[in-house]
Phi, psi and omega in degrees: 000136173220131183210146167232113190210181179233150171240148172262111182244114179053039175085003182240141174291127174242118181274139178215159174246144179217130180220146173083182182223170176100214182300125180291133176232114183254136176251129180245120187279171178270176181299129179089350183260200179205172178301327180293341176295347175270018189302328180288328175283321179301312181297325183284319189263352188295336177273355183251329189220169165277098188268129180229131175227120182244156177269121178292158179308141183071019179220157171056231181252014174280176181279168174264145172282163181301141176296153175063021173231149175300148174294151169298152178296130184289340173289320174299321178298313178300317177303316181295320178296314181298317179295314182297328181265002177068036183255125183249332184225078187273165156262127181245130175232117182232142178249133174054248176305317178295326177294320176298320178297317179300314181297315182291325175297318180294333175294327176282330186227075190299335184236009190277334181277143172293324177197156179232133174236120183244119186244131175058035183201180179171218179232122180297149181280335178204161183070191182246015181084168181289127178291149177288139179297140178246009175267144179303140177269155173304134186300330181299332182293340175295326184262329179233074182297143180299140182265344182300124180082349181258309173235158172285145187296325180295323178294318179301316182293330185265350186228058183299321181294315179296323178293321178295319178297318179302315180294319182296322181293334179279335196266078177251166177301321178300314184291323178298319177301316182291329177287325179287331182227076186300140176257152176276128179292148178243134177217104177225163177049059356264171172281181176270000180295120181305329180300326177271322189285317188304311180299328180284321178298324179297341182272353182294129181249340179297143176304136186226132173243127172255124177243132184208149176283145179301328183263008183280133176298341179278359182305313179299324179291322177294320178297321179294318177301315179300320179294326186280328186261110182300134177078003181286167180237143178238124175243124178250123182264113178295151176073017180233148173258229191284324187261056182296331180297333182262314182293319182237057187301318182299315180290320177302313181296321179298316179295321181292319178297315180301319179294311183292321178298331182284346183244353185248000000 
């Protein structure tokens, strides 16, 4: 099966890609990215699973939420995607913003996923984490996103074509609209506040793998997530910053396969 289609979730168009058959494996992208940014994982896993990658609201080819209103909660969005596609026991893999969505969804459904993979994300040890900027960004950043903290500088210098593709996949009309008119993120049931999140994360029973770059600012949060979820696994990729799934896709995919093969 191969499809590029839309779902109407809570009144908004959600664009998604679907390839393959069998056990559903969903990829959730990070802030500013799109489902297509997972293209190296899609190509790798499409012969093994029913692979689905969707564009979250205000990203990719999905619709925009109303200006001057908070965004819908992305966990509610994920719930809607799973329901619309008839998926009850998924494998979920999320990066950064998508990883946070996976963790918060698992707090609502501690045993419902066949497996969880959280990349470049985790649970903060204190506070509620850095708030997303709500001021408009320079438009050039849509096409040339800053690499500091996202990729290692030597990789950027040596992989100009891959970096250009990464930027091109992010730069859609939907994303430009969201950058010109930033929306405030919503996180409820649960919030991202560790005081609320930590007790719920401890209840997660689905097998969980946290993958994070050694140079990623999210490393302490990923380590904390690993500590909180009994039986979870933590893989730290040396020489990687925040976007290890893209910069070191082959190694990321290998670690993910080893984890999934070990539980299935």
